[in-house]
N, C-alpha and C positions, 0 to 999 in steps of 0.2 A: 797842628801844620804847618809846616816853614816856608816860609818864604825869603829861604838864602839863596837863589837860584846858583849853586855852581856845580858842576862833575868831577866825581864821585873815582879814584880813581880804579881801571879796570882788574877782575877776579880771575882767577883760574877756574873749570870745571869739576873741581876736589869737595864734598859736602864738606856743610861744617867742622865732622869731624876727620875731615883730616881723606877721608876713605873715600874709592868714586864714586858720585852719583848718574845713574842712568838722566834723568831728566839734567841736569847740571852737562849734562852731554850729547844734549838734545840740543839743548839752548845753546849750544858750542858751535852747533854743525849751523844754527839758522844763515843765513842769506841777507841780512837788513836793510832796508835802504837809509842813510846816511842819517838822518832822521828819527830815527828810532835805535834803539840798545837794549837787551832783552839778559837778565844775569838771574843767575840760579842761587839760595841763598844765604840765611843771617847776614853772614860773613861780607855780603855780597856789597851792602846797601850800605851806603851812611850816615850822619844824621841831613846828609842834605834830599832823601830822601823819606817820604808818605807813607804808611801803614796805611791798607785799607779800613784795616778793624778803625783808626782810631780814628778817623773820619767818620767812622757810623758809629762809634760808640759820643763825640762832640761832634754836632753836626755844624754849631756852630765856624766847626771849621771851615765848612762848604761857603757860607756865607763870607772870609777871609779871603777867601780864593777869589770867589764869585768879585771882588772889592778889590782887590789886587788884577783879577784882569777887567773893570771894569776901568781902573786909573791908565792903563795898556790902550783902552780903543780909547777912551778919551785924548790923548796925546798923537794916536790916529789917525781915530778915524770921525775926534770932539762932541760923538756922545758915544752913551752906554746906557741905551735902552736894559730895563730889566729883566727880559723878558728875552735879548740874548745874553746877557750876560749865563745869565738860569739855563737859557739849551748849549749853551758852548757849555759849561762843566759836567752840564749832565750825558752831555756826551761822551766828554774825554774819560772822563767818571770808569763809562760802564765800557770803557773799552777797554781796560787794563786789564777785565778779565775776558774779555772777546778777543782777543788780543793772545795773550797768553794758551787760554784751550785754541785757538782758529789753527795760530803755528802751529804747533806742536801735534791734533789729532790731524792737519793736512800734512805735516813732516813727516810723520815718526809713528802714526796713529797711537799715541799715548794721549792722558786725556788723566793732566793733574788733578789735587783740592784747588777749587781754585775759592775758599774759603775766603770772609776776605780777610784769616788773620795769618793765609798762605803768601797775598798774594800784596805786588808796591810797586810804586809811583812817582818818576822825582821830576819836574819841570823843567824845560830849557829858562839857560841864560835867558835875561832882556824878553822874555816871551809867556806869561805862564801856560802854555800848552804844555801836551806830555812826549818827550824825547829818551825816559827809558822806563819799563817798566819790568817783575819783579816776583818769580813765587820762591816761598823762603819753605814749605815746602817738600816734605820725596817723595811718598803718594805719589801710586800711579797704576793705573789700570791699562791695559794694551789687551793684544791678540795672543791666540797661543804662540805662533809661528814671532812673536816678538824674542830674542837676542836675546837680551835682561829676563822674560819669564815668571826665570825663577831666581829672581830676587828676592830683597824681601820685603820692599819698599813697592813690589810689584802686584795689583789684583790681575790676575788673570780675565775676559770673558770671551762666551763666546764667537762671541761675531762683530764684522764691522756695522752692523744694524743697531749690536747691544753699545757695542765703546757707542758710534754717535746719538745713541739715548739717551748714554749718563752724560756726555758733552752738555743733553740742550740742558736734562738740571742738575748740572753743577752751577751752568752760567744765572739759570733762573733762579736757582737758591741765594748765589751771589747779590740778584739782581731786582728778589723778593726786601733784601736788608735796606739794597739803598732804597729802594720805594718808600719804604717806611720809615727812612735817618734822612731824607731829602726831598718830599710831599708835605712836610708842613711850615717851611721856610723858602714857598715857591707856588703858584697861581700857574704852573702849569696843567694843574691834574696830575692821575693815578695814573686815567688812562694817556696820557701825553706819552710819563716817563716807562710805562710797561711800550709803548710804540716804541721810543727812545730803542731800550731796548730788544725789541723784535732787531731794530733796527743795524744794533750793532754785532748781533749777534750774527746777520746777514753778512749785511757787508764785509765784518774780519774772515769770515770765512771766504768770498769774492779774494775779500783782497790779498790776501794769505797762498794761494792760488798762484796771483795775479806776479805779488814779489817773490813765488817758485817760480817761476815760467810754464807755472801750466794755471791759466784763468780756468779752462773749460772743467779742471779738476777742481780747481773752490766753488766752484756754480753747483758742483753734482755733490760736495759735500757739504754745502747749505742744502740742494735737497732734499740730501738725508738726512741731518741731524731734527732740520724741521719737522719730516711724517708730513701725515696729513692731517696732523692734529694743533689745531696753535695756542690753544689755550699749557699757561696762563698768555701768549702771547698774544699778536691784539692779529696776527698776520701768516698765510704758511711762506716759505721764503718769498720775496715778486721779482727774478730775475726772471727776463727778457732778452730776446735777443731782436736787431736793429741790423737793416739791413742796411750796410756799406755803399761808400759808390764807388768803390773799389772791387765788388763782387762778393767782398766776406762781411759774415754778419761781427755785430759786435755789438758785447754783454752791456746792460741798463736794470733799475732797476726803479720803480719808484719808490719812494720814502714815506712809512709810515708817524713817523714825527717833523718837527722839524726844528733846528738850528737857530733859527730870527736872523741870520746873515741881512736878510734883504731890507732888515732894519737898520740898516746905520747907513747911516746919512751917507749917499755919495756909489752904495751898494744897487748895481747898476742892473741887476734882476734876480730871483730866485735859482738855486744852485741849480744846477739839470735834474738832480733826482729828488727834489723838490715835493709834496706832495700839489701846492697851486702851482704845480708848469704840468702840462695835458698834455697826452697822449705824444701826439701831432706835435709838436713846438719842444717836445724832449727827443724825439725820435731826430725833428732837423738840427738841436746839437749836435746829436753826439752822431752824426753823419759827419760836419764840420769839422769837431774837434776834435771825433777819438774817445769823448767821455761827458 
């Protein structure tokens, strides 16, 4: 894993062989917030990017990541509790396949390969959190009416439910490999790690809708992807509405896992979606702050 936090030059939407890539074009059309960049193809990532497969093959890379994060936390908060560094890295890592799958599902109704060897990420300059995500594989699943359904890289599935089920399975497959690699080096436990995977999939689907100006659509995507059977996740989607002061409802959720941000010195309270926060307190915060 690299600890050199520098940015790579942006690339165009072509595949590695120079041919147009439907996935690259889908990624290029994403309207992402300033803090996050998405790329496609091996040629688009440089030495400052980390492949997910490299970390899972060498779990000591997670230890190095946590050490870098710990130094940053000590500099900014005065302490770096072990559970906090473990919780942050757990959630950040899982967000790589989470965002890649959720964004493409919401915006293009496409599901790429989310295998660790087909996903990568970059960390921001000055703070060891994600600011770039990348897909290196070209294959994707899509619906029959997809404009590129006849592309050699495309696999057509019957309907939206089948596509949602595939996204769930592909994310779960990546999460299972993460849990196996990460659990031995932390005290969080396998249930906590699967709870984090549940939170990431639910939240990235929700936030993908928010980013695209269609929050209700993102929430509907989460319900579709989780379906009616929790396994191997720890719950179904936990999204629910809170009546707002202006008469309109606002979406929120209850997390299954904890990032342990509250354990940092000076942290005033647990996050709004934290399982330590009660339903009434969560509703109060959502009404007052909007989230």
